[in-house]
VOBA-1610 file (N, C-alpha, C; in pm, whole numbers, padded with zeros to 5 digits, always signed):
BEGIN
Met+00739+01389+02602Met+00634+01437+02517Met+00541+01320+02522Asn+00424+01366+02512Asn+00307+01253+02499Asn+00236+01275+02382Phe+00148+01162+02380Phe+00084+01150+02225Phe-00002+01278+02187Glu-00059+01348+02280Glu-00131+01447+02229Glu-00055+01552+02164Asn+00074+01564+02197Asn+00153+01656+02120Asn+00176+01632+01970Tyr+00126+01515+01950Tyr+00180+01463+01800Tyr+00049+01436+01732Gln-00060+01437+01795Gln-00201+01408+01721Gln-00220+01499+01606Ser-00186+01631+01620Ser-00200+01737+01504Ser-00122+01700+01398Tyr-00020+01623+01404Tyr+00060+01593+01278Tyr+00033+01465+01212Ile-00078+01369+01265Ile-00083+01258+01213Ile-00167+01263+01070Phe-00274+01335+01084Phe-00350+01362+00951Phe-00273+01415+00832Pro-00199+01529+00852Pro-00116+01567+00752Pro-00015+01480+00695Leu+00033+01399+00798Leu+00137+01314+00749Leu+00091+01201+00681Ile-00034+01141+00712Ile-00119+01055+00612Ile-00131+01099+00485Ile-00173+01221+00476Ile-00200+01296+00337Ile-00070+01291+00247Val+00022+01331+00324Val+00152+01342+00246Val+00189+01191+00207Leu+00198+01110+00289Leu+00232+00963+00261Leu+00142+00911+00134Phe+00024+00922+00144Phe-00072+00885+00047Phe-00041+00945-00100Phe-00030+01070-00097Phe+00012+01123-00228Phe+00149+01090-00275Gly+00248+01091-00187Gly+00370+01049-00211Gly+00378+00910-00273Tyr+00297+00816-00215Tyr+00302+00671-00277Tyr+00239+00693-00396Arg+00120+00764-00421Arg+00039+00779-00552Arg+00145+00843-00664Ile+00230+00927-00636Ile+00322+00978-00722Ile+00421+00872-00747Tyr+00474+00814-00658Tyr+00577+00699-00672Tyr+00512+00591-00761Arg+00404+00543-00759Arg+00333+00435-00814Arg+00319+00470-00963Phe+00249+00613-00980Phe+00243+00661-01128Phe+00373+00657-01199Lys+00476+00697-01127Lys+00618+00708-01197Lys+00671+00576-01228Met+00637+00464-01156Met+00677+00334-01182Met+00614+00295-01303Ile+00483+00305-01312Ile+00388+00259-01418Ile+00446+00337-01545Lys+00466+00461-01527Lys+00519+00549-01660Lys+00652+00480-01719Asn+00749+00429-01628Asn+00860+00356-01660Asn+00818+00249-01755Lys+00743+00149-01695Lys+00692+00025-01748Lys+00609+00046-01871Leu+00548+00158-01894Leu+00447+00185-02009Leu+00497+00143-02148Pro+00618+00175-02207Pro+00656+00142-02324Pro+00647-00002-02347Lys+00716-00070-02243Lys+00733-00224-02238Lys+00592-00291-02274Leu+00490-00242-02170Leu+00367-00300-02166Leu+00298-00277-02286Leu+00306-00152-02365Leu+00246-00131-02484Leu+00296-00217-02599Asp+00430-00243-02585Asp+00510-00342-02689Asp+00471-00463-02680Glu+00430-00502-02550Glu+00364-00646-02540Glu+00227-00658-02570Gly+00168-00564-02598Gly+00024-00561-02655Gly-00082-00527-02563Ala-00044-00456-02466Ala-00136-00391-02355Ala-00224-00267-02443Ile-00345-00258-02384Ile-00451-00177-02443Ile-00428-00056-02350Leu-00422+00071-02408Leu-00442+00193-02329Leu-00563+00267-02356Ile-00653+00268-02252Ile-00777+00324-02248Ile-00783+00461-02172Asp-00818+00558-02231Asp-00849+00689-02165Asp-00994+00710-02130Val-01037+00713-02008Val-01175+00712-01982Val-01244+00845-01959Arg-01170+00943-01997Arg-01216+01091-01991Arg-01324+01106-02106Ser-01396+01228-02085Ser-01499+01248-02192Ser-01441+01268-02312Lys-01548+01258-02443Lys-01478+01276-02562Lys-01406+01427-02583Gly-01466+01528-02517Gly-01413+01657-02515Gly-01270+01670-02459Glu-01257+01610-02341Glu-01143+01618-02277Glu-01023+01526-02345Tyr-01087+01439-02411Tyr-00982+01333-02490Tyr-00945+01423-02605Thr-01026+01496-02681Thr-00971+01568-02812Thr-00882+01688-02781Ser-00902+01734-02659Ser-00803+01842-02620Ser-00655+01797-02588Gly-00621+01659-02584Gly-00493+01600-02571Gly-00531+01452-02532His-00423+01364-02566His-00428+01241-02539His-00302+01188-02594Asn-00279+01057-02535Asn-00175+00974-02590Asn-00222+00899-02736Pro-00145+00929-02831Pro-00196+00880-02961Pro-00199+00726-02961Lys-00167+00644-02872Lys-00165+00519-02870Lys-00289+00465-02791Ser-00358+00565-02721Ser-00473+00526-02653Ser-00593+00520-02734Ile-00699+00467-02668Ile-00837+00474-02738Ile-00932+00535-02622Asn-01038+00595-02670Asn-01113+00672-02583Asn-01243+00604-02558Ile-01264+00568-02433Ile-01387+00493-02400Ile-01426+00559-02261Pro-01522+00680-02262Pro-01566+00734-02164Pro-01600+00654-02045Leu-01574+00679-01913Leu-01617+00605-01789Leu-01745+00552-01796Asp-01855+00642-01827Asp-01983+00601-01826Asp-02024+00497-01947Glu-01934+00476-02053Glu-01971+00382-02144Glu-01895+00262-02128Leu-01783+00253-02036Leu-01698+00160-02017Leu-01767+00017-01984Asn-01869+00001-01909Asn-01939-00123-01874Asn-01976-00183-02015Lys-02051-00114-02085Lys-02099-00160-02205Lys-01990-00185-02297Glu-01912-00113-02323Glu-01782-00126-02432Glu-01689-00233-02384Ser-01676-00271-02274Ser-01592-00373-02224Ser-01606-00497-02287Lys-01720-00516-02328Lys-01760-00651-02405Lys-01683-00687-02517Lys-01634-00554-02590Lys-01557-00556-02696Lys-01416-00578-02690Leu-01370-00586-02570Leu-01214-00593-02538Leu-01172-00728-02521Asp-01045-00752-02528Asp-00988-00896-02511Asp-00944-00880-02368Lys-01007-00976-02295Lys-00990-01006-02160Lys-00856-01062-02117Thr-00785-01105-02213Thr-00641-01181-02191Thr-00543-01085-02197Lys-00569-00957-02242Lys-00462-00845-02265Lys-00458-00764-02130Thr-00342-00710-02112Thr-00322-00605-02020Thr-00401-00474-02044Val-00463-00439-01953Val-00558-00312-01975Val-00480-00194-01899Leu-00452-00093-01953Leu-00395+00030-01890Leu-00511+00149-01890Leu-00540+00190-01780Leu-00654+00294-01770Leu-00574+00437-01741Cys-00627+00543-01813Cys-00588+00665-01771Cys-00702+00770-01780Cys-00694+00895-01710Cys-00782+00995-01703Cys-00726+01117-01687Ala-00770+01215-01600Ala-00744+01345-01584Ala-00641+01340-01469Ser-00661+01275-01363Ser-00602+01274-01240Ser-00553+01129-01186Gly-00648+01028-01226Gly-00628+00894-01188Gly-00729+00855-01097Thr-00832+00939-01070Thr-00962+00901-01004Thr-01054+00810-01068Arg-01094+00866-01215Arg-01166+00788-01281Arg-01117+00664-01341Ser-00990+00662-01363Ser-00925+00544-01423Ser-00913+00441-01301Gly-00917+00487-01171Gly-00939+00411-01059Gly-01068+00335-01034Met-01162+00416-01064Met-01297+00352-01078Met-01316+00246-01207Ala-01246+00295-01306Ala-01260+00207-01421Ala-01188+00074-01399Val-01098+00081-01340Val-01015-00066-01281Val-01128-00159-01216Gly-01223-00101-01131Gly-01314-00165-01057Gly-01417-00235-01162Ile-01467-00158-01258Ile-01571-00185-01355Ile-01508-00307-01431Leu-01377-00289-01483Leu-01324-00381-01573Leu-01309-00540-01486Lys-01256-00511-01370Lys-01230-00643-01269Lys-01379-00718-01257Lys-01480-00636-01221Lys-01604-00685-01206Lys-01674-00760-01338Asn-01603-00700-01442Asn-01648-00770-01603Asn-01548-00877-01626Gly-01464-00935-01513Gly-01369-01054-01578Gly-01254-01013-01621Phe-01199-00895-01607Phe-01049-00858-01684Phe-00974-00884-01544Asn-00854-00955-01563Asn-00757-00976-01447Asn-00633-00891-01426Asn-00597-00846-01551Asn-00459-00760-01546Asn-00491-00615-01593Val-00544-00539-01499Val-00590-00402-01522Val-00513-00311-01431Ile-00451-00213-01489Ile-00371-00110-01415Ile-00418+00046-01429Asn-00417+00083-01315Asn-00438+00250-01317Asn-00298+00311-01347Ala-00296+00385-01470Ala-00187+00448-01517Ala-00194+00582-01456Gly-00285+00637-01413Gly-00305+00756-01359Gly-00334+00870-01474Pro-00289+01001-01442Pro-00331+01102-01540Pro-00267+01067-01684Trp-00350+01099-01786Trp-00321+01074-01909Trp-00173+01127-01969Ser-00144+01236-01899Ser-00011+01306-01927Ser+00088+01198-01873Asn+00072+01122-01793Asn+00172+01014-01733Asn+00194+00910-01847Thr+00100+00897-01942Thr+00133+00816-02047Thr+00199+00826-02160Leu+00230+00985-02169Leu+00346+01026-02274Leu+00478+01001-02233Ser+00560+00981-02347Ser+00699+00952-02317Ser+00787+01069-02295
//
């Protein structure tokens, strides 16, 4: 068998590995979440206000992604910040915003439902 026979499998395999890693990572964060919150971490839900009202972790605060840059000035940069949204995509972008604003310990917790016990 030569490489050409396997080329059609490479892209699907990369996709499966990517999502598998993502699920594993979010599961690990979910296991650590209670301890992080007990230690004073801040849980921020970056979904819109409407999305937030439809369901959220009661320990979270809502700062929509488009307001995060401005609102981050009110947050304690020494605390761990956990970010969540609907799927983990916006919270991933929020990680970049906070790091750019001087936050060092920022974690993408993925979907908000992942933050529920």
